[in-house]
C-alpha positions in Angstrom: 16.8 6.7 10.2 19.0 4.0 11.8 16.5 1.4 10.5 16.6 3.0 7.1 20.4 2.8 7.1 20.4 -0.8 8.2 17.9 -1.9 5.5 19.0 0.2 2.5 19.6 -2.1 -0.4 17.6 -4.9 1.1 14.0 -3.5 1.0 12.5 -1.7 -2.0 10.7 1.0 -0.1 10.0 2.4 3.4 6.5 2.9 4.6 5.8 5.9 6.7 2.4 5.5 8.5 0.2 7.6 10.7 2.2 7.1 14.0 5.5 8.0 12.5 4.1 10.9 10.4 2.3 12.3 13.4 5.4 12.2 15.5 7.9 13.5 13.0 6.0 15.0 10.1 7.0 15.7 6.5 10.6 16.5 7.4 11.4 12.8 8.0 9.8 11.9 4.7 12.1 14.5 3.0 15.1 13.1 4.8 14.4 9.5 3.6 13.7 10.6 0.1 16.8 12.9 0.2 19.1 10.0 0.9 17.9 8.3 -2.3 15.3 5.9 -0.8 11.7 5.5 -1.9 8.7 6.1 0.5 5.2 4.7 0.6 3.2 7.4 2.5 0.6 5.3 4.2 -1.8 7.9 5.5 -5.0 6.5 3.9 -6.6 9.9 3.1 -10.4 9.9 3.5 -12.2 13.2 3.6 -14.2 15.6 1.4 -12.9 15.6 -2.2 -11.1 19.0 -2.1 -9.3 18.2 1.1 -8.0 14.8 -0.1 -7.0 16.3 -3.4 -4.9 19.0 -1.7 -3.4 16.5 0.7 -2.3 14.3 -2.3 -0.7 17.3 -4.0 1.4 18.0 -0.9 2.4 14.3 -0.7 3.5 14.4 -4.3 5.6 17.4 -3.6 7.4 15.4 -0.8 8.7 13.1 -3.5 7.1 9.9 -2.2 6.6 6.9 -4.5 3.2 5.8 -3.4 0.2 7.6 -1.9 -3.0 6.0 -0.7 -6.6 7.0 -0.1 -9.7 5.1 1.0 -11.7 3.8 -1.9 -14.8 4.2 0.3 -14.4 8.0 0.0 -16.3 7.6 -3.2 -16.1 8.4 -6.9 -15.7 12.2 -6.7 -13.0 12.0 -4.0 -11.0 9.5 -6.1 -11.3 11.3 -9.4 -10.4 14.6 -7.9 -7.3 13.1 -6.2 -6.1 11.7 -9.6 -6.7 15.0 -11.4 -4.9 17.0 -8.7 -1.8 14.7 -8.6 -1.6 14.6 -12.4 -1.8 18.4 -12.6 0.8 19.2 -10.0 3.3 16.6 -11.3 2.9 18.0 -14.8 3.1 21.7 -13.8 6.0 21.3 -11.4 7.9 18.5 -13.3 7.6 16.0 -10.4 7.9 12.3 -10.6 4.4 11.1 -10.4 3.7 8.8 -7.4 1.4 5.8 -7.7 -2.0 6.6 -6.3 -3.7 3.6 -4.7 -7.0 3.1 -3.0 -7.5 1.0 0.2 -10.3 -1.5 -0.2 -11.0 -3.3 3.1 -8.4 -3.2 5.9 -6.8 -6.5 6.6 -7.8 -6.2 10.3 -11.5 -6.4 9.3 -13.6 -9.4 8.5 -17.2 -10.0 7.5 -18.6 -9.5 11.0 -16.7 -6.1 11.3 -18.2 -4.9 8.0 -21.7 -5.8 9.1 -21.2 -3.6 12.2 -20.4 -0.7 9.9 -23.5 -1.2 7.7 -21.8 -3.0 4.8 -24.2 -5.5 3.2 -22.1 -8.4 1.9 -18.8 -10.2 2.6 -15.3 -8.6 2.8 -14.5 -10.3 -0.5 -17.5 -8.7 -2.2 -16.7 -5.3 -0.8 -13.1 -5.6 -2.0 -14.1 -6.4 -5.5 -16.7 -3.6 -5.6 -14.2 -1.0 -4.4 -11.4 -2.3 -6.6 -13.7 -1.8 -9.7 -14.5 1.7 -8.5 -10.8 2.4 -8.1 -10.1 1.2 -11.6 -12.9 3.2 -13.1 -11.7 6.4 -11.4 -8.3 6.1 -13.0 -6.1 5.2 -10.0 -3.1 3.1 -10.4 -4.2 0.2 -8.2 -5.5 -0.9 -4.8 -4.5 -1.9 -1.3 -6.1 -5.3 -0.5 -5.5 -8.3 1.6 -3.5 -11.2 0.0 -6.7 -13.3 0.0 -8.2 -11.1 -2.6 -5.3 -10.8 -5.0 -6.4 -13.6 -7.3 -10.0 -12.4 -7.4 -8.9 -8.8 -8.3 -6.7 -10.1 -11.1 -9.6 -12.3 -12.4 -12.5 -9.9 -11.9 -11.1 -6.4 -12.0 -7.8 -5.8 -13.8 -4.6 -7.6 -14.8 -1.2 -6.0 -14.4 -0.1 -3.2 -14.6 -3.0 -2.4 -12.2 -1.1 -2.5 -8.9 -2.0 -4.6 -5.9 -0.2 -3.6 -2.7 -0.7 -6.2 -0.1 -0.4 -5.8 3.7 -1.2 -8.8 6.0 2.0 -10.5 5.0 3.3 -12.9 7.7 6.2 -15.4 7.0 5.4 -19.0 8.0 5.4 -19.4 11.7 5.0 -15.7 12.5 2.2 -14.5 14.8 -0.7 -12.8 12.9 -1.1 -10.0 15.5 -4.2 -7.9 14.6 -4.2 -9.1 11.0 -7.0 -11.4 10.1 -6.6 -12.1 6.4 -2.9 -13.0 5.8 -0.5 -15.0 3.5 3.2 -15.7 3.4 5.4 -13.6 1.1 5.8 -16.4 -1.4 2.0 -17.1 -1.6 1.2 -13.4 -2.1 3.8 -13.0 -4.9 2.6 -16.2 -6.6 -1.0 -14.9 -6.4 -0.1 -11.7 -8.3 0.8 -9.1 -5.8 2.8 -6.1 -7.0 4.1 -4.8 -3.7 4.2 -6.5 -0.2 4.0 -4.5 3.0 6.0 -6.3 5.8 6.2 -4.5 9.1 6.7 -6.3 12.4 8.3 -9.4 11.1 11.2 -7.1 10.1 11.0 -4.2 12.5 10.5 -6.4 15.6 13.1 -9.0 14.6 16.3 -9.3 16.6 18.2 -8.9 13.3 16.0 -6.8 11.0 18.4 -7.0 8.0 18.6 -10.8 8.2 14.8 -11.0 8.5 14.3 -8.7 5.4 16.8 -10.8 3.4 15.0 -14.0 4.2 11.7 -12.5 3.1 13.3 -11.1 -0.1 14.8 -14.5 -0.9 11.4 -16.1 -0.4 9.8 -13.7 -2.8 12.5 -14.0 -5.4 12.3 -17.8 -5.3 8.8 -17.6 -6.8 9.0 -18.6 -10.5 8.9 -15.6 -12.9 9.7 -13.1 -10.1 12.2 -10.3 -10.5 13.6 -8.4 -7.5 12.3 -4.8 -7.1 
């Protein structure tokens, strides 16, 4: 919460992932939402359709702005998640969160996919899963910055959302990310949202780091701050 307080007004949303959610649970999400901030609940649900649908319902009830699931969970899982979120938001008068599907994790490359039995390149798999996501009625995908342009050309233009992890400012270490871009490159390519973690959270001055990244994004022609 100290980090939330420090970055309020500088970043557009706060990502709560598996480590933090496992440690602190939904009460922390409610606290962040309760102080007027938006939350991306990054839990990447992947289970049988009924379980994922029910989990997405509870996420919507928390008041988060973005929920994600794994596109590789398949058509039935994706469509049931959409139906469940639409239904609970309508019946309980909730603000509907965006429902996005993860294509291929940015830590994975072609060789990793072969090990899991995927026939084809990471790029081919991203496009395949993005099309499935679109056809199932979700709001967009999570994909590496290297696939943004291909998704825009081959799957869907805006407002289909592309949320992009694997963002590293110029000169920053890649860490465990393998398919990366700078913030400006990703925005110029057509990303809707950028996920930036360690370059901000591990910085000596997290607010200054976030401000530099925001300025780099806003300097891209045609970009409005969000």
